[in-house]
N, C-alpha and C positions, 0 to 999 in steps of 0.2 A: 091783823097778821101776827103781831107780837103775842096776843093771847093764845093763838093756836100753837105757836112755838113753845110757850110756857106749858100748855097742856100736854104736848107731845113729850117735852122734857120730863114732866112729872110722871107720865105713864112709863117712860123709859126707866126712870129711877125705881118705880114700884116693881116693874118687871125684873130689874136687876136684883132686887131684894127677894122676890117671890120665887124665881126659878131655882136658885140653889136649895131653898127650903123644900120645894116640891121634889127635887131630885133626891134629897135626903129621905123624904117619906117613901119614895119609890124604892130606894135601896133597902130601907128597913123592912118594907113589905116583902121584898124578895128574900131577904135574910130569914124572916119568919117562915116563909113558905119552904125554904130549903131545910130549916130546922124541923118543920113538921114532916116533910118527906123523909128525912133521916130517922125521925122517931117512928114513923110508920114502917120503914124497912126493918128497923130493929125489932119492933113488935112482931112483924111477920116472920122474921128469922127465928125469934124465940119460940113462937108458936110452932113453926115447922120442925125445930129441933126437939121439941118436947113430945111430938106425936109420933 
């Protein structure tokens, strides 16, 4: 029973470390997508104004 409690504690510690890093990767991905969308809008606006 003690072994199971130790394993559960280790999994909890690893999850506590991994979840914030995963959230950071998700946020960075969303930021990159927003930057790409803004760049595409600028390109389309430039093309529309020059034609």
